[in-house]
N, C-alpha and C positions, 0 to 999 in steps of 0.2 A: 581624178580622184573619185572614190566611191565611198559609200557607207559600207562598213563591214557588218556581218551578222554574227552574233554570239548567241549560243544556245546552251541550256543545261542549268545545273544548280549553281550555287555560289562559287564553289571551287572551280567548276567547269568554265564559267564565264571569265573568271579571274585568270585561268590558265590560258585560255584563248587570247585574252587581252595582252597578257604578258608575252606570249609567243609572238603576237603581231608586232608589239613594240621591239622585241628582239630582232625580228627579221627587218623591220623598218630601219633600225639603227645600223644593221649590217650594210643595208644599201646606202645609208647616209655616208658611211665610211668610204664609199667608192665614188662619191661625187665631190667636186670642189666646194659647192655651196654647203653640202652636209659636213664636210671636214671643217669648214670655217665655223659652223654652228658648234660642233663638238669642241673645237679648240678655243671657243670664246669663254668657256667656263674655267674658273680657277683650277678645278680638278676634273678629270674625265668622268663621264657617267659610270664607267666601269668601277671607279672608286666609290661613288655614291651608292651603287647597287650592291656592293659587297661589303658594306660596313657591318660591324658587330653592334652589340647593345649600346644605346646612348641612354645612360642612367637618368639623365634629366628628363627624358621623354617617358620614362617608365610609368608615371602616374596616368598619363593619357592613354597609354597602351593598355594598362590595367583596366581602366574604365571601359575602354572599347571592348575588351574581352568580356567584361562583366555584363554590359548592357546589350551589346550587339556582336555576339560571337560569330554570327554569319558573316559579318563584314571582315573579321579576322580570317575566315575561311576563303573569302575572295582575295584577300591580300596574299595569303598562302598560295593561292592559285597563280596570282601574278608573278610571285617569286619563282614558282616552279616552272611556269611557262617561259619566263625570260631566261632562266638557266638552261632549259632544254633547247632554246633557240640560239644559244651561244653567248649570252650575257649573264654570267653567274650572278645571282642575286640572293640575298638573305631576307627573311621575313622582317626583322627589325629594320633593315635598310629600306625596304619598300614602305614600311609604316613611316619612317622618318622622311622619306622623299615625298609621300603623298600629302603630308600635313604642312600647313603654312606657319605653325606656331613659332618655328625657329628660322623662318625664311626672311632674309633681309632685303631681297630684291624688291623692286617697284611693282605694285599691283594696281594698275590703273585700267579701269574699264569704263565704257560709256554705253548707256542704254536708253531706249525710247519705247514708250508704249503708246499706241494709237488706237483709238476706238473706231470700230467699223459697224456697219449695219448688222452684220452677221457674226460679230465677235471682236477679236482684238489682234493686232499685230505687235509682236514683241521683237525689237531689234537690239542687238548686242554687239559691240566691238570688243573682242578679246585683246586686251593690251597689257603689256608687261614690260620688263626692262629690255627685252629683245624679242624678235619673232621666234616663236616655237612651233614645231609641228604639233598637230592636234589629231586625235583619233575620233572619227565620226562613226558611231556604232548604233545599230539597231539590235536590241536585246530581247530574247525570249527567256525569261527566268522561270525555272521550275522550282516550286516550293511544295513538296509533297505532291498532291494531285492537282494543285493549282498552277496556272501559268500567268505570268505578268509580262506585258509587252511595253517597252518604252525605248526612248532614244537618248543617247548620251554624247556629250562633247567633252573630252578630257585631255589632260596633259600627259607627257611621257611617263609611263609606268605608275600612273596615279589612279586612284579610285574613279569609277565611272561618275560623271557629272561634276567633276572638279571644275569645269568651266560653265556648263549649263545642261539642261535636261528637258525632256518632254514625255509626258504619259498620254494616255487616251483621254484625259480630262483636263490637263493643265500643262503649262510650260513655265519654266523658271530660269533665272540667271543669278549671278551675285556679283556685287562690287565690294571690294575690300575697303575698309575704313582704317585710318591711322590710329595707333594706340600707344604712342610713344610715352605719354604721361602716365599710362597705366600698365605698361608692359611688365614691370617688376611685380606689381601687386597681383596681376593675373597669373603669372608664372609661379608665384609662391603658393597659389591655391589650385594648381592643376589636379591635385588629388581629388578635387570635387567637380572637375569639369570634363567635357568631352571635346575632341577636335571638331572644328567647324565642318571639315570635309566629310566627316562621318555622317553628320545630319544631312548634308546635301545629298549624299548617296542614298540615305533612307527615304528622302522625298520621292525618289523614283518609284517606290512601292506603294504610295498613297494615292487616294482618289478624290478626297474631299478637303474643303477648307477646315472642317471640323477636326479631321485627322491631323492636318498640318499644325493647327494651333495646339492640339494635344502634344504633339512631338516636341514643339518648342517649350511647352509649359512643363515638360518632364525632366529636362536636363540642362544644367548650367553649361554654357559654352565658353570656349577659351579665347575667342576672337570676335571683335565687332565686325559687322558687315550690313549691307543693304542688299535687298533683292526685290525683283518684281516677280510676282506669282500671278499668272493670267489664266482664268477659265473663260469659257465662251460667253458667259453672262455677266461676269464681274472680274475686275483685275485689282490687285492689291500691291501696295508699297509696304514692305516689311523692313523695319529697322531693328537690328539686334545690338543692344548695348549690354555686354555681360555685366552682371551684377558683382561689384567688388566684394560684397558679403556673400560667400557661397552657401550660407545657411538661410538666406532669404528665399522666398518663393520664386523659382526660376521663371514662372509665367510673366513676372514683371520685367524680364529682360527685353521683352519685344513690344514694339509699338506697331499696330497694324492700321493702315489707312486705306480705305477703298478709294480708287481713282475715279473721280467724277469728270475730270477734264477730257477734252477730245484728244489731247496729246500730253504726255508727261515725260520729263527728261531727268536723268540722274547720272552722275559721274561717281566721284568718291568722296561723299560728304554726308553728314546728317543735316536735316533740314531746319531744325529750330535754331533761331538766332539768340541762344542763351548760353550761359557759361557751361552747362552740363554737356552741351554738344561741342562747344569750342575746345573743351578739354580733351575730346577724342581728336588727336592731331597727328600729322606726319612728323618724322624727325627733321625733314628738310622743308623749309618754306617753299622752295621751288616746286615741290610736289603739290602743295596746296594751290599755288598759282596755276599750275598745269590743270589741276582738277577744275578750277573755276573757268579757265580758258576754253576747255572742251565743252563745258556746260553752256557757256555763252554762245559758242560757235553753233551748236545745235539749236539752241533757243532761237537765234536769229533766223536760221533757215526755216524753222516751222512758223515763225511769225510772218514770213513772206508769202505763204500760201494758205488758201482756205481748203485745199484738198489734202486730206490726210489718208494716204494709201500705203500699201506695202512698197510700192515703187518710190514714193517720197522717203520712206524710212531707209530703204536701201541706198538711195542716192545721197542722203544726208550723212550716213555713216561711212559710205565710201569716200565721200569728199573729205571727211575727217582723216580717214586712213591714208589718203593721198598727200596730205599736207606735210611739209618737210619736217615740222616739229614732232609728228606722230608716226610717220611712215615706217621708221626703222623698228618700232616696237608694237605694231598692230599685227597680230597673228591671223585674225579672221573676222569677218562680219557674219553674224548668224541672224536669220530672219524666221521667226516662228509665226505661223498663222493659226490662231486658235478659233475654231468654229464648233457649232453644236455637235455635229456628228463625225468631224474629222479634224485632226491636228496635223500640221505639216511643218517641215523645216527645210529651208534652203540655205546652204552655207557657201561662203566665198573665202578661199584660203589665200593668204599672201606670203606663205613661208618661203617659197622658192624665189622671192623677189619678183613674182609675176602673179597675176590674178588667175586663180583656178576655181572654177565653179563645181561645187559638189552637188550631185543630183538631189532633187527634192525628194524627201522621204515623208511618208504619211503613216499615221497610226489612227485607226478608226475604233470607235466604241464597239465592244463585243456584244 
């Protein structure tokens, strides 16, 4: 497996991404493992790709058009590319597929940040309710006369960076947080909110922590999540708790902590042991126990060694992926190395029930 290269404006890179997924799914139909994956869904992807309007999602759609019309251009490109590749898709269907706000499947991810002398290593296990194929893409986006280069890991037919991303200055990933106690309250105020994945996509075009803070301070989000954002000199733990009052200042929805420890571990939880965080919960207690078990497993591994290297991170996350309890729903291990003049990513895919190493890719400062 290799990183694919996407070039052009928003529509262009969306089109190439949609085309790639269409071709990928045509190949999946021809293999036993691919057919098993496609048949594991309640309805085939061809159904999800060709749906019409979902009126409940219209407020989120309308806000995306209002604030980030370029993202809708990219979604339009994905739809057209998938259609031309033989998987007919509509724009509202791609929009519905790419956001998690109505997604009831399990979203479990494990992540580690390790400090090194020349920067940071960010490790991430992409875990879900089953193994998914992922797209590993290096992108050159043209916006007027400017070009931006970044790397993206994303899910089928979804926006870039729906799993993780890397620019020439930082890398990031995200872990979903349960919101069962607040699901109704959040959905009733979608007219004031943006989808989480739209913000993740826009992170790819930023360069500084100041710009990132401004992005989060400008829009109310519809889902809670945690993410690591790592620069060469500093790394951060971001906790996003959507404000139930959509007329409050959105900047108060985010808590940012600079990571001072040599290693930092996160699964699918908020960190404060108080009621405000305990209310952000999963529907199923088993999901909470699973989150705690993965965190404990990684913590014990890092307590056993004084050497914190990218090799340690890789071995720890791979050991988690090989465990019987987690093996069937770990799609990939991602290893970002963030340094002063060069950021790189090495990925390991588990989709085909075997380990496949994806070539290391680098993005340097221009």
